[in-house]
C-alpha positions, 0 to 999 in steps of 0.5 A: 475471483475464480470461485465467483467467475461468470461464464462467457456468453457470446452472441453471434449469427454464426460459429464462434471461435474461442481460444483461452491462453495462459501466457504462451500456453493454449488451454482451450481452442474450440468452435461453438455453435450458437443456440436458438437464441443466437448465444453460446455459453462457455464455462472456463472456470475448471480450466482456469482453476487447474492452472492456479496452485498454492506453494508451501515454502520454508521461507519466512516471507515469499511470493505465491507465483501461481495463486493469481495469473493473467489469461487471454480469451480470444473470441473471433479474433478479438482478445480479452485479457483478465486476471484471476485469483484462486479464491471465492466468496459466497454472495459477494456484495462487494467488488473483488478488488475492494474485498481482497484489499481488506482481507487475508486469504483465510476464514480462520478465527481472528483470535486464534490459539496456537502452540509454540510449534504448530505451523501457521501461514498467512497469505495476502493479495496486494492491490497496492504497494503495502507492508505486512506488519506485526505487533507483539505484546509481552506479559509485562504489557510491553510491545514490539513492532516488526515489518514482516515483508513488503508486498508488490501490487498485483502479487500474492505473498505468504508469511510464516507466522509460526510462534517459534519463527516470530519468537526468533524474529523478536530476539528470542522473546516470548509474547503473550500474543501478536497481531498481524495486519497490512498497511499501505505506504502512508501507514493506513491500515488496509485489513482487519487485525489477525491475532495469534494467542499462545497456549499449550497443547489441548491434549496428548492426542492433538494433531495438526491438519492443514488444508488449502481453503476456498480463499486460496490460502493455507489454514491450520487447525488443531484436532485434539479428539480421539484417534482410531486406527483401522487396517485392512488387507486384501490377500491374492493367492496363487496355487501352483502344483497344489502349493499356495502363495501370496503374490499380491497383498493390498494394504489399506490403513485408515485413521479416524480422527475427532476434531475435539470441541468446537465453538460456533465460529470454529464449526462453521470455519471447518466446513471449509476443510472437507471440500478442500482438494488438498489436505495435509497432516504433520506426522512423523516429523514431516508434512504428509499429504492425506485424503479424507475417505469419509466424514461425519459433519453435522451439528445442531445450531443450539448445541455447543460445543460441537465436534466432527469426526472424519476418516483419512489415509495417506496418499502415498500408497507405496508406503502403506505397508512400510514401518519406521518404528522408534525403539524404546521411545519411552526411554528417550529423554526430553533433553539430550545430556552429553556428560563431560567429566572436565566441565559441567554437563552440556544441555541441548535445549529442544528449541534450537529454531531460535539459535543462530547457525554456526559454520560447519567443521569437524567438531560440530555434532548433528542433533536434529530438531524439526521446527514443528516438534518439541521432541529432539531427534538425530540424523546420520552422516550417511543421510546428510551425505546422501541428501547432499549428493542427490542435490549436487547431482540434480543441479550439476548439468552435463551435456543435454541430460543434466545431472550426470556425473562429471568426468574429472581429468586428472594430472596423468589423464590422457583424455582430451578436454571437452564440454563434458569434462572438468580439470582437477586442481593439479591438471589445472596447474599443469595446463597453466604452466604450459601456456607462455604468459607475458608479465606486465611490470610495475610501470609497463604501459601494456594493457592487461588481457587474457594472454598476459599477467601482472607482476607482484610489484604491478599487482601491489601498485594496482591494489594501492591505486584501487584502495586510494580511489575507493577511499575517495569514493567512501569519503563521498558516501559515508559520514565521519565520526572523528571530525565535522562532516556533512551529509548530502542526502536524507538520513533517517535515525531509527533509534533517535538522535541525542545532541547535548549542544546546539543542533542546526539542520538546513535541509531537515531531519527524520527520526523514527524514534526518540531524539533529544536536543538541548537546542535546535534550529531547523531551516528546513523540515523536521519529520517525526512519527511522534512529536510530544509537546507538553506545553506549547507548540509554536510553528509557522506551518503544520502539515499532517499527512495522515491523521491529526488527533487534537483535543482542543483547537484555539483558532486566532486566524482562519482555516482554509483549503489549499485553494479557495475562491469565494462566491456562488461559483467559487471553490474550496472552503474557508473559516475565518474571523471577520471583525467580531464575526466568524464566517464559514464558506463551503459547498455543502452542509449536512445536518442530521438532527437540528439546525438553529439559525438566528438570521437566514440570508438567502441569495439566489443566482439569476441570469439577471438580478442579485448576483449577475452571471453573464454567459452565452445564454440564460432564462427561466424554465416555463415547462418540464417534460420527462423524455426517458434519459433526459428532461425537455425544458422549455424556456423564455430566454432570447438565445438557444441553449446549444448541444454540449452546453452546461446548464447551471441552476442554483436557488434557495427554497424555504417553503411557502408562507402557508407553511410558516404563517407566523413568520418564524425563523424555523423554515419547513422544507428548506433546501438549497437547489443546485444542478449543473447538467449537460444539454444533449439537444435543443430547438427553438425555445427548448433544450433537452437536459441529461439525467446522467451527465451532470455534476455529482449530487445535481438536483432536477429541473422545475418550472420557474428555475432561473438557469444560465449556461456555464461552460461547453464541452468543445466550443471554446466560444461558449466556455467563458463567463463573467460574474458581477457580485455586489452583495454578500461576503467578500464583495464587491468584485468582478470575476472572469472565467475561461476554459470551462469544459467540465463541472469544475471551476478550479483554475478557471477564474483568470481575473478578479477585480475588486475585493480580493478577500475571497481568494486563497492562492497556493503561492500568495496565501490569503489575499486581502484588500481591494485590487486585481488578481490575474494570470497576466497583467500588462500596465502602462504609466506611473506606479507608486508604492504606499510610501509615495515612491515610484517603483523604479526609484524604490528598486534603485534605492535597494541596491544603494542600501547596506544590507545586514544579516541579523540573528532574527529567528530567535523565538516566536511570540504569539502576542504579535502578528510576526516575529520577535526579533530580539537585539541586533548583532554584528552585521554580515554583508549579503549578496542580494543578487543571489536571492531568488526574488519570487521566494523572498517575502516581507514579514508582516508588522516588521518594517524592512524585514525580508525572509529568503527561500532558505529561511534566513531573515534580513533587515534593511539598514537605512 
């Protein structure tokens, strides 16, 4: 933030070369001499802020290209790049990126009253790809949502949120108020909600002032107090031959304006107006620049309402002595009525900013309406032509000067063609006739070039062929309404989809609004913003991306994270029913008030005992001494804890018997102690344990801690471990870990032998029973299935079976563990070789039933 930008402090023993650049433009190139402390302080804030500016545009949504820029400081040949945004916050207690993510560039009230015509802009700097959203609420409490624009990361964007503009975007509807906020691509809101409420002008003296605020945006406030005018003239005289004359008259016109009554927040917000370097007023149907010459800004904290008074004048001094008066202004009607004897009167309403534009022709009249003013006005054809000629001459380039009149060579002109002249239409025809053009006939194989032309028949042929190719291309891209058709890609229905018959979707359907189906079969995915289930929702898989708001959850099975491994060295979480008991396993539990425990089973990891961990080294800590950035730990282990080792300790501390003399189940001072820290150095019988390099939330070492080495940063021989667990949930098992080089065991358990109930795999889901879980398995000998068949015999039997496709996916019955298949129907031959083996699963509790990757169910007919 430019307002919070710190100074460069460079330490050097000699002269310091410093260069500041904006892209390819060098802004500062200087040499600095360090002071007696060997440092030089370089302040570039004013230089940087001079390169940042705000752009006012008539577009409804546009980028601010100069609010934020990247700069490069080169210090003694070392380049440092940084990005600066023209903004600043007093006593900022947050990071700039986090503050900018949640705020618009304005301090204006979050509930702001606006008129129909008063200009309003809202600017936002995007830290990530996002959208500026609007929700309008109408007098009948209905709402309408709009996407005002998409923002790219690292850029600032401005929305025109004038009430008249928003009303036009809403289809000429008039909301009571509308809210504006920013949300990311996932639909999560990033900023606060800025609300604009409609009301009428506060007084006949109301004027609209704009100023570039300290956050880099543009604010509007409505000053409804008194307006006073004062003019002063300085007359300079000359006297020649006793005749006096005025040779120069300096005119100074000043306006004194009172803000009108302000509430507590408004009077603090408008303190941002007076130090602003750029101020504007809407005056005379135009936005004009002003300067404030003096101001009376004071208030008492206990005195409300407050008001400010300030004096301003226009910055254009050459217009100070000029006038542009409207004669008979009181006789100009609010609505212009054009009488027509043959038809009813034709009225021109003042709110033309909401009406569509029409193509210009000689029958169109030119009343003029400014988008910020309800009073109608007119313009002249001469003024329009003058503006058009000025625009054309500005944009037409000729030679090196640019904007000069172009010399037209007419049919009878003797001047030769050049880069500074153009042919008239008649001269162009004459030049073409001079050239001898070869014609390519209908079936002529001659290739087209700049020296030949198509005949009319050949032109017809080329057009017909192009149309045929175009029609083929269109058939591949667009859906037909008159015949059955298929779409190869995803189609989103913004208003919904209604089907009175059976609707089947193989790949999915996306509907942003209401969709109605008499019957629906989806073999793929159905994505919808809202699903309203009035009675019962049955689904195999429910995936919620952002938020699930559920009143009641009835859990019959289990809840687990994407991956889960049980045990003291496991990862993830799982809540499940085991018999009549419910089990919960996860990493940490925080209880803010009270925890009632009827039975407390404490397990402690030891190098030997309880659950066993076999690693490169382990033992018990006998002494701990603080060494600044580390603890020196003496131990009784037989092996050294080498540098780079990761030391793990985990134990449960419940306090002493003195604290619980009655043996009650409520323990005082109970806590789980765990730390996993890096060994920075070691010696005979001791090692140094880092205070900063550790697993997040790690505890500190103490005497009698049982510790073990679990992993090493670089030494692959020390990155392995074996855990033997014989008691506790999901035991017994033997687990092998490999490649432990950080404070995470996710993906490090390569083998588990024994009880597999403590593993949830992303591919296999929740594992059950006793067995072997490993990345690779190489086995020899005879393998028999549960039906006592050998594996190779069972595979051969599958190819001898007649496999039929049944209408199995009829409904789902919650009383059973699997599908309710209904009645069998006519069989259809299935090519079993076309089904990908690893994507075929056997449905539980339904013998001989398979489901392939497309969601089709097959039943094996013996």
